[in-house]
C-alpha positions, 0 to 999 in steps of 0.5 A: 333326399327326403324320399331317399331318407324315407327309403332307408326308414322303411328298410329298418322298419321292415327289419324290425317286423321280420325279427330275424337275426344272425342270418346271412340273408339279412346281409345280402338283403342289406347290400342289395338295398343299399345298391337300390338306394344308390340307384335312386340318388340322382348324381347332379352335383357334389352335394348330392354325392355328399348327402348320399354319404351322410345319409348311409353313415346315418343308416349305419348308425341307426342299424348299430343301435337297433341291432348292436350285435349284427355287426355284419349288417354295419360292416356292409354299409362301411364297405359301401362307404369305402367304395364311394370314398375310393371312387370319389378320390379316383374321379377327383370329387372332393367330399371334404370341401365345397369347391371342385378339386383342382390339380396343383399344376395346370396349363393355361388351357387346362385353367380356362376349362376348369369349372368354378362351381360343380364337376360336369354332370357327365362326370358324376354319372360316370361316378355313380356307374363306377360305384354301382359296379363296385357295389355289385361286385361286392354283393357277388363277393358275399354270395360266393364267399362260402364257395371261395372258402370251401375251395381252400379245404383240401389245403388244411384237411388231410387223410385220416385226421380227427377234426373237432367242430362246435355246434353248426356253421353253414361255412364249416359244414360246406368246408368239410364237405368239400374235402370228404374225399380225404377220408377224415373223421369229425367230432361235433360238440352238440353246443347246448342249450340250443343243440345245433350240433345235432343238425350238424352231425346229421348233415355231415353223416348224410354226406358220407362223412364220419361224424360223431356227436358228443356232449360239450362236457366231453370236449376236454377229454377228446381233445388229446385225439383231435388234430385240429379244431375248425370253427365258424364265428359270428364276427371278427374283431379289429384286434384279431379276436372273434365274437362267436357262439357261447361255449366255444371259448371252452373249446378253444381253451381245451385246444390250447391246453392240448396244443391243437391248432384253432382254425376259423372259417369266415367271410371277410364281410364279418370283419369289423373295426370294433375292439372288444374289451371283455366277455360282456362288451358285445353280448346278450343273455338268453332266458335261464329257462333254457338251462334250468327250471327255477323254482318259484319260491324265496330261494330263487331270489338268490339264484343268478343264472347267466346264459350268454349268447356269445363268447369273445375269443382272444386272438391268441387262442386262434391259429388261423383265419380262413377267409374268402381271400385266403388264410390269414393270421389274427395279426394281419387283420389290421391290414385288411381293415385298412383295405376294406374300410375307411378311417372316417367310418370306424366310429359311427358315433363321431 
């Protein structure tokens, strides 16, 4: 177990050295790392299974402390913990007690065959194989989530529609490209101060999709021409709200004022059991130099320039989440939480 602990520590150190954040590659890398870690663990007793659960819980806690806004990384660990708990239940491995779980009603022959101390090693090896299989399926789900979302584009995008999007999202880009035969128009807000919308408009134009780049200040004026808003997100929260890139909140408010539906394309690995409370609960600030040049004099001491990285969008501003398993209303997400995570893993600090 000490060797496995150092294996987890080395992975966290590699994340610190890389300095990369907010990328899907980190999510996939984390899932593949956990799969290798499970493969290294020997399932010779129930204690080793419980130690693995404890180690993964500590690993998720350290990830949340080091990268508190990389919510998807911790979600992947929660998904794996849920897989382990479900497989243990199916195989009769009790993670809460020290003794093997027994059926309430057994025959005399069955009672004589029950081992008092530990479950047979063969059964534990079968448990390990089942867990590795399910984690492998999780990795396949992660790798194919954009394709699964894009396949639903013809159901939501129709001919001659005007669609507005904000900034750049790989999921939204693939979603729009999958319906390019519908002959629609896309308005792309440039998403200052990083101006990711420039690359989005360029990529769509190269795929023969009519794309118009506009400044963020023109969103409200053009919203009356828009049929629907399609955006990506950084994280899905437990209450149905979303944590997305700064500036999207204003777009959603403009859409609400004009009764324009807001669709969010998002893989379910971003679904989190966390609850936000305001715009500052899960956020960080960028340097004010991104948007203004502060003079070097006494006046600057009284100037407060806020450049948040994210916006929190309340669920009442979202019409539909398009996930890799279909479309869902924000109010349905609590059902998905119970299917994808275990209650014990909601609060990692507990």
